[in-house]
C-alpha positions in Angstrom: 65.4 174.9 150.1 67.0 176.1 153.3 69.7 174.3 155.3 67.2 173.7 158.2 64.6 171.9 156.0 67.2 169.7 154.2 67.8 167.3 157.2 64.0 167.0 157.7 63.4 166.0 154.1 66.3 163.5 154.2 64.6 162.0 157.3 61.3 161.7 155.4 63.0 160.0 152.5 64.8 157.6 154.8 61.5 156.7 156.5 59.9 156.1 153.1 62.7 153.8 152.1 62.4 151.8 155.3 58.7 151.5 154.9 59.1 150.4 151.3 61.7 147.9 152.3 59.4 146.5 155.0 56.6 146.2 152.5 58.8 144.4 150.1 60.0 142.0 152.8 56.3 141.2 153.7 55.5 140.7 150.0 58.5 138.4 149.6 57.0 135.8 152.0 56.0 133.0 149.6 53.8 130.0 150.1 57.0 127.9 150.1 58.4 130.1 152.9 55.3 129.7 154.9 55.3 126.0 154.5 58.9 125.8 155.6 58.3 127.9 158.6 55.4 125.7 159.7 57.5 122.6 159.2 60.4 123.9 161.2 58.1 125.2 164.0 56.7 121.7 164.4 60.2 120.3 164.6 61.4 122.8 167.2 58.5 122.0 169.6 58.0 118.3 168.9 61.6 117.2 168.9 64.1 119.9 170.0 62.1 121.3 173.0 61.3 117.7 174.2 65.0 116.7 173.8 66.0 119.8 175.8 63.7 118.9 178.7 64.9 115.3 178.7 68.6 116.3 178.4 68.3 118.6 181.5 66.5 115.9 183.5 68.9 113.2 182.5 71.2 111.8 185.2 73.8 110.9 182.5 75.2 114.5 182.5 77.2 116.3 185.2 76.5 119.8 186.5 78.9 121.5 184.1 77.5 119.6 181.0 73.9 120.4 182.0 74.7 124.1 182.5 76.2 124.1 179.0 73.0 122.5 177.6 70.9 125.1 179.3 73.1 128.0 178.1 73.2 126.7 174.5 69.4 126.7 174.3 69.1 130.5 174.5 72.5 131.9 173.4 73.6 131.9 169.7 74.7 128.3 169.0 73.7 125.3 166.9 71.3 124.1 169.6 69.6 127.5 170.3 65.8 127.2 170.3 64.8 130.1 172.6 65.3 133.8 172.1 67.6 135.3 174.8 64.8 137.5 176.1 62.1 134.7 175.9 59.5 134.7 178.7 57.9 131.4 180.0 54.8 131.0 182.2 55.9 128.6 185.0 54.4 125.1 184.9 56.6 123.5 187.5 53.9 123.2 190.1 52.7 119.5 190.6 49.1 118.6 191.4 47.4 121.5 189.6 47.4 123.7 186.6 47.3 127.5 187.4 44.1 129.4 186.6 43.9 132.3 184.3 45.4 135.4 186.0 47.6 133.2 188.3 50.3 132.5 185.8 53.9 133.3 187.0 56.2 134.6 184.3 60.0 133.8 184.3 62.8 134.6 182.0 64.0 131.6 180.1 67.3 131.2 182.0 65.5 131.3 185.4 62.8 128.8 184.2 65.4 126.3 182.9 67.6 126.7 186.0 64.5 126.0 188.2 63.6 123.0 186.1 67.1 121.6 186.5 67.0 122.2 190.3 63.4 121.1 191.1 62.7 118.3 188.6 63.8 114.8 189.6 66.7 113.4 187.5 66.2 110.1 185.7 67.9 107.7 183.2 64.7 107.6 181.2 62.8 110.1 179.1 60.2 111.6 181.5 58.9 114.5 179.4 56.6 113.9 176.5 55.2 116.5 174.0 52.1 115.4 172.1 49.2 117.0 170.2 51.3 119.4 168.3 49.1 121.8 166.3 50.9 124.4 164.1 49.1 127.6 163.3 49.2 129.8 160.2 52.3 132.0 159.6 51.6 135.7 160.3 53.7 138.5 158.9 54.4 140.8 161.9 55.8 144.3 161.9 59.4 143.2 162.3 59.4 139.4 161.4 57.0 136.5 160.6 55.8 134.5 163.5 53.7 131.4 164.1 51.9 129.9 167.1 52.1 126.2 168.1 49.7 124.6 170.5 50.8 121.3 172.2 50.4 119.3 175.4 53.4 118.6 177.7 53.4 115.8 180.2 56.0 115.6 183.1 55.9 112.0 184.3 58.8 112.5 186.7 58.5 113.9 190.3 59.1 117.2 191.9 62.1 117.3 194.3 60.4 119.2 197.1 56.6 119.0 196.5 54.2 116.1 196.7 51.9 115.0 193.9 52.2 114.3 190.2 52.4 116.8 187.4 49.2 117.1 185.4 49.3 117.3 181.6 49.2 120.9 180.6 48.2 122.5 177.3 50.7 125.1 176.2 51.2 127.6 173.4 54.5 128.7 172.0 55.1 131.7 169.8 58.1 131.4 167.5 59.6 134.2 165.4 61.2 133.4 162.0 64.3 135.1 160.7 66.2 134.4 157.5 70.0 134.1 157.8 72.1 133.2 154.9 69.0 132.2 152.9 67.9 129.8 155.7 65.0 130.2 158.1 65.8 130.1 161.8 63.0 129.8 164.3 63.3 130.8 168.0 60.7 130.6 170.7 59.9 134.1 172.0 57.3 133.1 174.7 55.8 130.0 176.1 52.4 130.2 177.8 49.5 128.2 179.0 46.9 127.6 176.3 44.0 130.1 176.6 40.6 128.8 175.6 39.6 132.2 174.3 42.6 132.7 172.0 42.4 131.8 168.3 43.5 128.2 168.0 46.3 127.1 165.7 45.1 126.1 162.2 43.4 122.7 161.8 45.8 120.0 160.7 43.6 119.0 157.8 43.6 122.5 156.3 47.3 122.8 156.7 47.9 119.5 154.9 45.5 120.2 152.1 47.0 123.6 151.5 50.6 122.3 151.7 50.0 119.5 149.3 48.2 121.8 146.8 50.9 124.4 146.9 53.8 122.0 146.6 52.1 119.9 143.9 51.5 123.1 141.9 55.1 124.1 142.2 56.2 120.6 141.2 54.0 120.6 138.1 55.3 124.0 137.1 58.9 122.9 137.5 58.3 119.7 135.5 56.7 121.8 132.8 59.6 124.1 132.7 62.1 121.2 132.4 60.1 119.6 129.6 59.7 122.8 127.5 62.1 125.5 128.7 61.4 127.8 125.8 57.7 128.0 126.6 57.3 128.2 130.4 53.8 128.1 131.5 51.9 127.5 134.7 49.1 124.9 134.1 46.1 125.2 136.4 46.3 122.8 139.2 43.2 121.0 140.5 43.0 121.2 144.2 42.7 118.0 146.1 39.2 117.3 147.3 38.7 117.8 151.0 38.9 114.6 153.0 35.5 115.4 154.6 33.8 115.3 151.2 34.7 111.7 150.5 31.9 109.3 151.5 32.8 107.6 154.7 32.7 104.0 153.7 35.3 101.3 153.9 36.2 101.5 150.2 36.2 105.3 150.3 38.6 105.3 153.2 41.0 103.1 151.4 40.8 105.3 148.3 41.3 108.4 150.4 44.5 106.9 152.0 45.9 105.8 148.6 45.1 109.2 147.0 46.8 111.0 150.0 49.9 108.8 149.8 50.1 109.3 146.0 49.9 113.1 146.4 52.5 113.1 149.2 54.9 111.1 147.1 54.6 113.6 144.3 54.8 116.6 146.5 57.4 115.9 149.2 60.5 115.6 147.0 60.3 119.4 146.2 59.6 120.7 149.7 61.7 123.7 150.7 63.6 122.3 153.7 65.7 120.1 151.4 66.4 122.9 148.9 67.0 125.2 151.8 69.9 123.1 153.0 71.4 123.2 149.5 70.7 119.6 148.7 69.1 118.6 145.4 65.5 117.6 145.8 66.0 114.4 143.8 68.7 113.1 146.1 66.8 113.8 149.4 65.6 110.7 151.2 61.8 110.7 151.5 59.6 108.9 154.0 55.9 108.8 153.4 53.6 107.8 156.2 51.5 104.7 155.6 48.7 105.4 158.0 50.6 104.4 161.1 51.5 107.1 163.6 55.2 107.7 163.9 56.8 106.2 167.0 59.1 108.7 168.8 62.3 107.6 170.4 62.0 106.8 174.1 65.5 107.6 175.0 66.7 111.2 175.3 69.1 112.7 174.7 70.0 110.8 171.5 73.5 109.3 171.2 74.3 111.8 168.4 73.2 114.8 170.5 75.1 113.4 173.6 78.2 112.8 171.4 78.2 116.4 170.2 77.7 117.8 173.7 80.5 115.6 174.9 82.8 116.9 172.2 81.9 120.5 173.2 82.8 119.7 176.9 86.1 118.1 175.9 86.9 121.1 173.6 86.3 123.5 176.5 88.5 121.3 178.8 91.5 121.2 176.4 91.1 124.9 175.6 91.3 125.7 179.3 94.3 123.5 179.7 96.1 125.1 176.8 95.5 128.6 178.1 96.6 127.6 181.6 99.8 125.9 180.5 100.8 128.7 178.3 100.2 131.2 181.0 102.4 129.1 183.4 105.0 128.8 180.6 105.0 132.6 180.1 105.3 133.2 183.9 108.2 130.7 184.1 110.1 132.2 181.2 109.6 135.8 182.4 110.7 134.9 185.9 113.8 133.1 184.6 114.6 136.1 182.4 114.2 138.5 185.3 116.4 136.4 187.6 119.1 136.1 184.9 119.0 139.9 184.3 119.5 140.5 188.1 122.3 138.0 188.4 124.1 139.2 185.2 123.9 142.8 186.4 125.4 141.9 189.8 128.1 139.9 188.1 129.1 142.8 185.9 129.4 145.1 188.9 131.4 142.4 190.6 133.9 142.2 187.7 134.2 146.0 187.4 135.0 146.3 191.1 137.5 143.4 190.9 139.3 145.1 188.0 139.6 148.4 190.0 141.1 146.5 192.9 143.7 144.8 190.5 144.7 148.1 189.0 145.2 149.6 192.5 147.2 146.6 193.6 149.4 146.8 190.5 150.1 150.5 191.1 151.0 149.9 194.7 153.3 146.9 193.8 155.2 148.9 191.1 155.7 151.8 193.5 156.8 149.8 196.5 158.1 146.4 195.4 159.1 146.1 191.8 158.7 148.3 188.8 158.1 145.2 186.7 154.7 144.7 188.3 153.2 141.9 190.3 153.3 138.3 189.0 150.2 137.2 187.1 149.3 134.7 189.8 149.0 137.5 192.4 146.2 139.2 190.5 142.6 138.4 191.5 140.6 136.5 188.9 136.8 136.9 188.6 134.4 134.0 189.1 132.3 132.7 186.3 128.6 133.8 186.2 127.5 130.3 187.2 129.7 130.3 190.2 128.9 133.9 191.1 125.2 133.6 190.6 124.6 130.3 192.4 122.0 129.3 193.3 119.8 132.0 191.6 121.2 131.3 188.2 120.1 127.6 188.6 116.6 128.8 189.5 116.6 130.9 186.2 117.7 127.8 184.2 115.0 125.7 186.0 112.4 128.4 185.1 113.4 128.2 181.4 113.1 124.4 181.4 109.8 124.6 183.2 108.5 127.3 180.9 109.5 125.2 177.9 107.7 122.1 179.4 104.5 124.0 180.1 104.6 125.5 176.6 104.9 122.1 175.1 102.0 120.8 177.2 99.9 123.9 176.2 100.7 123.4 172.6 99.7 119.7 172.9 96.4 120.6 174.5 95.8 123.2 171.8 96.4 120.5 169.2 93.8 118.3 170.9 91.4 121.2 171.0 91.8 121.9 167.3 91.3 118.3 166.4 88.1 118.1 168.4 86.9 121.3 166.9 87.5 119.9 163.4 85.6 116.8 164.3 82.7 118.7 165.8 82.5 120.9 162.7 82.5 117.8 160.5 79.7 116.2 162.5 77.7 119.4 162.4 78.3 119.7 158.6 76.8 116.1 158.3 73.5 117.3 159.7 70.7 116.1 157.3 67.1 117.1 157.0 64.5 114.5 156.0 61.1 115.8 154.8 58.1 113.8 155.8 54.5 114.0 154.7 52.3 112.2 157.2 48.9 112.0 155.5 47.4 109.9 158.3 48.3 112.6 160.9 47.5 115.3 158.4 50.6 117.4 158.8 54.0 117.9 157.2 57.1 117.8 159.3 60.8 117.1 159.2 63.2 115.1 161.3 66.7 116.2 162.1 69.2 113.4 162.2 73.0 113.2 162.6 75.2 111.1 160.2 78.7 110.1 161.2 
C-alpha cells in the first residue's frame, strides 16, 4: 500500500463510519420517540407559537421587553421555538390570502419585527391558533422532522391597511434534535397550506396508534415488574377503530368509556414525563371527558410575563453593575495618576530645596560663621498635602468616588445574582403534564410553571 493511497482509504473508512452512524441513528428512532415528537410539536404550535404572537401584540410590554421576546424566540434560550435561519411566508396582509405563487418569504427576524410594527397592540389576546393537525414523524437525512397543519386567526387590526385579516391555513415544519436525552423541536419554515401537499396524519389514526403503542409498553413493563426473571412481551390486542363501532347512542357511550379507560392506562407511561426525569407514577394526569379543552383567553400568562420581567430586571442590574465598576475603575486610575504626578513633583521640590540649603550653609560658613547657620534660617519643605493642593484633594476625591461606585456596582451585581438564582429556580420548576384527549382524538401536553 503506497503513501498516496493511504489517505484515500482512510477517507473511505471515515465515510463508511459516518454512514453506519447515520443508519444507526435512524434505526434508534423508537415508537415512543415518535410519539413524544408529535406531542411536543403540537405544544409548540398550539401554545408556544400562539403565546409568542400575543406577547408581541400585547400593550403590557415596552419596546425593550418586546424586542427581548422576539430575540429569544429564534436564538438559543429557554423560549426558543424557531430555528435561527427559519423562513416564513408573509401573512400580514389584511383582506385577502395570497394565491399560490404570490407568497412573499421573509427571514424569521424580519417577519416578527414586521408583525410587531404593523399589527395593532391590544390588552387582549387577538391571535388564535385552532385546528392543529400533527403529521407523522419522518426521519430525514440529518434529523427527524414533522409537519403540522393549523389555522391562524388575527382578530386585531393592521396599523396602516384597511380591512380585517382572514383566517389562514398554515403548515409548519419542525425539526427534532435530541440534546441531553431530551427532544427539542424548532420550526424551520412556516408556509401557507397547499391543497396538493400530503396532509398531516388524521387525528384518529394518530390516537389509535399512540394508545396501542403506549398500552403495549405499559403491559410489557407491568409484566417485567411482576416476573423479572422471566421477561416476556405478551401480544397486545389493538383497539378497534372508532369507525367500526355501530353508530348508536349506546355504542357512542361505550366508545367514550372504552377510550377513556384506554387513556387512563396508557397516559401515565408516556415519554414526556420520563423524558423530564420524573417518575411516571408521580406525574399528574388529566384525561379528557369528551368536552373540548378551553384555552386561556389572556396572553401572555402571568408565569411567562413574570419570567420575562425577571430577565429584563437581570439585564438592567447587570448593566448597572458593569457601568458602576467601569466608573469606579476610572476614578481610582485617575486618582492614582494624579497622586503619582503630585508625588513626583514633590520629590523634585524637596531635592531642589536640599541643594539650596547646602549652598546656603556653605556660603554662611565661609563668610559669616564657621559654626554654620542657625537651624531656623534653613528652608523647610512643605508637606505633600500643602505642596500638592488642590490636585492632591482631587486624587483623594477620586479614590472616594471610585470606592463608592465600586460598592454600588457590587450591590447591583448582588441583585443580579439573586435574580438569576430566582429565574433558574423558576425554570427548574417547569412541569410537563401529559394529556390524552380521546374526544379530540389526539395526545398533547401542557407546559405550566409552578412557583
